[in-house]
C-alpha positions in Angstrom: 87.2 3.1 160.5 89.3 6.5 161.3 89.9 8.9 158.8 93.5 8.9 156.5 95.3 11.9 157.3 95.9 14.4 154.1 99.4 13.2 153.3 98.4 9.3 153.2 95.5 10.5 151.1 97.0 12.3 148.7 99.4 9.0 147.8 96.8 6.7 147.7 95.2 9.4 145.2 98.6 9.9 143.7 99.3 6.0 143.2 95.2 5.4 141.9 95.4 8.5 139.4 98.5 9.4 138.5 100.3 12.4 138.5 98.0 15.5 139.4 97.3 18.2 136.2 98.0 20.9 137.3 95.2 23.8 137.0 95.4 26.8 136.4 91.9 29.1 137.6 90.2 32.4 138.0 88.1 34.2 136.9 88.4 35.9 133.0 90.3 39.1 133.1 92.2 38.4 136.5 95.3 37.0 135.4 95.9 33.5 134.4 97.5 33.6 130.9 100.1 35.0 132.7 100.5 32.4 135.3 100.5 29.7 132.4 102.7 31.2 130.8 105.2 31.0 134.3 104.3 27.3 134.8 105.6 27.1 131.1 108.8 28.7 131.4 109.6 27.1 134.6 109.5 24.4 133.4 106.1 22.6 132.9 104.5 21.8 130.2 101.5 24.3 129.0 98.3 21.9 127.3 97.2 24.6 124.7 96.2 24.2 121.5 97.1 28.3 120.4 93.3 28.2 118.4 92.9 31.5 120.4 95.2 34.0 118.8 97.1 36.8 121.2 95.3 40.3 120.7 96.2 44.3 122.4 94.8 42.6 125.6 96.7 39.4 126.1 99.7 40.5 123.8 101.2 36.7 125.2 98.3 35.0 124.3 96.0 33.1 126.3 97.1 30.0 126.6 94.0 28.3 126.2 92.5 24.6 125.3 88.5 24.5 123.7 88.5 21.3 124.3 88.1 23.2 127.8 85.1 25.2 127.4 82.6 22.0 126.7 83.1 20.8 130.4 80.5 21.9 131.0 78.1 20.1 128.1 78.6 16.6 130.0 80.4 14.9 126.9 84.3 13.2 127.0 86.5 14.1 129.1 89.2 11.5 128.4 91.4 13.5 126.9 92.7 14.8 130.8 94.7 11.7 130.4 96.9 14.1 128.8 97.0 16.5 131.3 98.2 14.7 133.7 101.4 16.0 134.7 100.8 19.4 133.0 99.0 22.8 133.1 96.0 23.8 132.1 94.2 26.7 131.5 90.4 26.3 133.3 88.0 29.4 133.8 86.7 29.5 137.6 82.9 28.6 136.2 84.0 25.2 134.6 86.2 24.3 137.5 82.9 22.3 139.4 82.5 20.4 136.2 86.1 18.7 136.1 85.7 15.1 136.8 87.1 13.6 140.0 89.1 10.7 138.6 92.1 12.9 138.5 93.8 15.0 140.7 94.0 18.9 140.3 96.7 21.4 142.0 94.6 24.6 141.6 96.6 27.8 141.7 93.8 30.4 141.7 94.5 33.9 140.5 93.0 36.4 142.7 92.1 40.5 141.5 90.7 43.4 142.4 86.7 42.8 141.5 86.2 46.4 140.3 90.1 46.1 137.8 88.4 42.4 136.9 85.0 44.6 135.3 87.2 47.6 134.2 89.3 45.3 132.2 86.5 43.0 131.1 84.7 46.3 130.1 88.3 48.1 128.0 87.6 44.4 126.0 83.9 44.8 125.4 84.4 48.1 124.3 86.9 47.3 122.1 84.3 45.5 120.7 82.1 48.0 120.1 79.5 46.7 123.2 78.8 49.2 125.7 78.0 48.2 129.3 76.4 50.5 131.9 77.7 51.4 135.5 73.9 49.0 136.5 75.4 46.2 134.6 79.2 46.5 136.8 78.0 46.9 140.0 75.7 43.8 138.9 78.4 42.2 138.2 81.1 42.6 141.1 78.3 41.4 143.1 77.5 37.7 141.1 81.3 37.7 140.8 81.5 38.0 145.0 79.4 35.7 145.0 80.8 32.6 142.5 84.2 33.1 144.4 83.4 32.2 147.5 80.7 29.4 146.0 83.8 28.6 143.9 86.2 28.0 147.1 84.3 26.1 149.2 83.7 23.6 146.5 87.3 23.2 146.2 88.0 22.9 149.4 85.6 20.3 150.2 86.4 17.7 147.9 89.9 15.6 148.7 90.6 15.9 144.5 91.7 19.5 144.5 94.6 21.2 146.4 94.3 24.9 145.8 96.9 28.0 145.7 95.8 31.2 145.5 97.5 33.9 144.1 97.5 37.7 144.0 97.8 39.7 140.4 98.9 42.4 141.8 101.3 40.8 144.2 102.6 38.1 141.3 103.5 41.6 139.1 104.5 43.5 141.3 106.4 40.9 143.4 107.5 37.9 140.8 109.7 36.4 142.7 108.3 35.8 146.1 104.9 34.7 144.1 106.6 32.4 141.5 108.7 30.8 144.7 105.4 30.0 146.3 103.6 28.7 143.6 107.2 26.1 143.0 106.9 24.7 146.6 103.3 24.5 145.4 103.8 21.5 143.1 106.9 20.0 144.5 109.9 23.2 144.0 110.8 21.4 140.6 109.9 24.7 138.7 112.9 27.3 137.1 111.8 29.9 140.2 113.7 32.7 138.5 112.5 32.2 134.3 108.8 32.3 135.9 109.6 35.3 137.9 111.6 37.0 134.9 107.7 36.9 133.4 105.7 39.1 135.2 105.6 42.2 132.9 104.4 44.7 135.6 104.0 47.0 132.4 100.8 44.9 131.0 99.1 45.7 134.7 96.2 47.7 133.3 93.1 49.2 134.9 94.9 49.2 137.8 92.6 50.7 141.2 94.8 51.8 143.5 92.5 51.7 146.5 90.4 48.7 145.0 91.5 46.1 148.2 92.0 42.7 146.3 88.9 39.8 146.7 89.0 38.0 150.1 87.9 34.7 149.6 87.7 31.3 152.7 90.4 29.2 152.7 
């Protein structure tokens, strides 16, 4: 039996599984909270419990849901039914634990790994932890491997459709980034309101010479 064309497969999955869950993902410190705030400003409900409060590192909030952190514990995931039609933040190392009984639209935030590591180290330093250069180099290699594996995983499963968005792109050209995100999600969001969220003043730990991580499409 020939394989169904992509549009037919997506239609059948929509009928079977209901509205897709919009998942914002990426490495920690890659702009996921900003992307969640953009979606919320655009008119999509963000599924968050506010347990983790805003701080100096994320002054606009973390947009997290505590239940997400237990995905890798293989427990009850029935709460995901309430995430259909809404936005949910899931860091990249938990994506593979999402059950394939739902449809997902993944907005995957990409950022220079040098910037990600610098930002993570700054957060650790603020908490009294010191990270040496050797640890940073090992982290970069591990992140590269993890991102490549994650993108391959997303590409191979029909329950996921993925849009990659560069953090620098979203901050420096928010209108274009917001338009791409809105088009990916069906053009039902307020693009101007989304673009107004991106704040260049929060683009800290910038490495001008560091290219964004390139992931396979």
